[in-house]
LUMZA-264347 format. One record per residue: residue number from 1; residue in one letter; z, y, x negated of N, C-alpha, C in turn. Coordinates in pm, whole numbers. Each point is the difference from the previous one (the first is absolute). Last residue first. Layout:
REM residues N
REC   koltor   gudren     n_zz     n_yy     n_xx    ca_zz    ca_yy    ca_xx     c_zz     c_yy     c_xx
REC      NUM        A        Z        Y        X        Z        Y        X        Z        Y        X
...
This chain:
REM residues 74
REC   koltor   gudren     n_zz     n_yy     n_xx    ca_zz    ca_yy    ca_xx     c_zz     c_yy     c_xx
REC       74        L      600     2369    -5551      120      -83       -1      122       85       10
REC       73        L     -422      207      -34       17      -61      131      125      -88        8
REC       72        N     -126      200     -408       47      103       92       17      -55      140
REC       71        G     -177     -282     -334      138       35      -32       56      105       94
REC       70        G     -456     -120       40       88     -109       41      146       29      -27
REC       69        A     -324      310     -150        7       -1      147       92     -111       51
REC       68        L      -81       19     -462       75      117       43       15        3      151
REC       67        A     -267     -336     -186      141      -23      -35       86      118       45
REC       66        G     -467       38       51       55      -98       94      146      -29      -27
REC       65        A     -230      276     -300       14       70      128       57      -94      106
REC       64        G     -100     -188     -415      113       93      -11       24       76      128
REC       63        L     -377     -281      -28      123      -80        1      122       90       -8
REC       62        A     -425      201      -37       26      -45      137      127      -83        9
REC       61        D       14      310     -405     -120      -57       58       36      -45      142
REC       60        P      215      287     -476       -2      -31      144     -135      -55       44
REC       59        R      272       15     -464     -140       13       38      -13      -39      147
REC       58        R      433       64     -183      -77       23     -122     -148       21       30
REC       57        S      334     -125      327      -18      144      -18      -78       32     -126
REC       56        A      134     -444      125     -118       44       73      -23      150      -17
REC       55        A      387     -201     -186     -119      -45      -72     -128       48       69
REC       54        L      405       90      214       -4       75     -126     -123      -39      -81
REC       53        L       88     -238      393      -44      136       31      -11       85     -126
REC       52        L      174     -431      -46     -141       -9       38      -55      139       32
REC       51        L      458      -36      -80      -75      -13     -125     -150      -15       26
REC       50        G      287       13      372        1      129      -69      -77       -4     -131
REC       49        W       60     -402      237      -90       88       75       -7      137      -67
REC       48        A      304     -311     -174     -136      -41      -29     -102       89       72
REC       47        L      455       70       96      -29       39     -137     -144      -37      -38
REC       46        V      160     -142      415      -19      145        1      -33       51     -140
REC       45        L      103     -456       40     -125       30       70      -29      150        1
REC       44        G      411     -149     -181     -111      -42      -84     -135       31       63
REC       43        G      391       78      252      -13       96     -109     -114      -34      -94
REC       42        G      105     -304      344      -56      123       55      -19      106     -106
REC       41        V      216     -393     -127     -141      -29       29      -68      124       57
REC       40        R      461       33      -74      -71      -13     -127     -149      -29       20
REC       39        A      290       17      374      -17      133      -57      -77       -6     -130
REC       38        L      110     -407      194      -95       68       86      -26      142      -50
REC       37        W      330     -275     -201     -134      -32      -48     -105       69       85
REC       36        L      463       22      107      -40       96     -102     -140      -29      -52
REC       35        P      234     -100      486      -61      -70     -114      -54      100     -101
REC       34        S      237      215      345       68     -125      -33      -67      -74     -115
REC       33        V       44      520      145     -109      -91      -36       65     -129      -47
REC       32        T      204      443      153        6     -126       76     -125      -85      -21
REC       31        L      156      419     -219     -120        4       82      -13     -122       90
REC       30        L      363       33     -304        5      121       81     -118       10       96
REC       29        A       10     -351     -312      103      -21      100       14      121       92
REC       28        A     -291       30     -364      -55      -94       98      102      -28      110
REC       27        V      136      254     -367      -89       79       87      -61      -89      106
REC       26        E      259     -213     -319       86       90       76      -82       85       97
REC       25        P     -217     -296     -313       59      -69      116       89       91       85
REC       24        P     -414      209     -278      130      -59      -30       60      -68      125
REC       23        L     -530       71     -129      103       41       94      133      -66      -33
REC       22        F     -474       12     -202      126       -4      -74      116       47       87
REC       21        Y     -429      -21      193        0     -119      -85      132      -14      -74
REC       20        L      -82      383      272       21     -120       79        9     -125      -86
REC       19        F      -98      409     -215      134        5       59       30     -126       80
REC       18        L     -434       54     -179       99      -28     -105      142        1       55
REC       17        G     -346      121      294      -10     -142      -36      100      -38     -107
REC       16        V      -36      452      118       60      -76      110       -4     -149      -30
REC       15        P     -213      294     -307      147        8       -5       69      -78      113
REC       14        V     -483       -5        1       56      -60     -122      152       15       -7
REC       13        F     -259      201      363       15     -145        8       66      -61     -124
REC       12        V      -99      474       29       99      -38      100       27     -151       -6
REC       11        L     -329      192     -275      128       56      -42      111      -29      100
REC       10        S     -453     -112       92       63      -98      -90      133       51      -53
REC        9        T     -259      287      268       52     -111       81       67     -105      -89
REC        8        L     -217      360     -211      122       45       68       60     -110       87
REC        7        W     -412      -88     -218      105       19      -99      131       41       67
REC        6        L     -390      -41      266       43     -130      -50      117       13      -95
REC        5        A     -197      396      152       68      -67      110       51     -138      -43
REC        4        A     -264      248     -302      134       60       14       78      -69      111
REC        3        R     -446     -132      -61       78      -38     -117      142       55       10
REC        2        L     -316      126      324       44     -138       20       86      -46     -117
REC        1        M     -202      424      -28      106        0       99       55     -141       22
């Protein structure tokens, strides 16, 4: 069950991170994100978190459970 939860959670974080990282300036203007680097840094962090969850789903342990709980709390 933990493996499926980690995998499904990473399916949310990875696309959102990629979208934020490659956010077009037109969409950033619509969302009123002034510094585009802030969206890129945020997207990189969300993408890295999603990839960590995806890697943790291979062999769940205490670190994977902590990453899942931390991601859900954020």
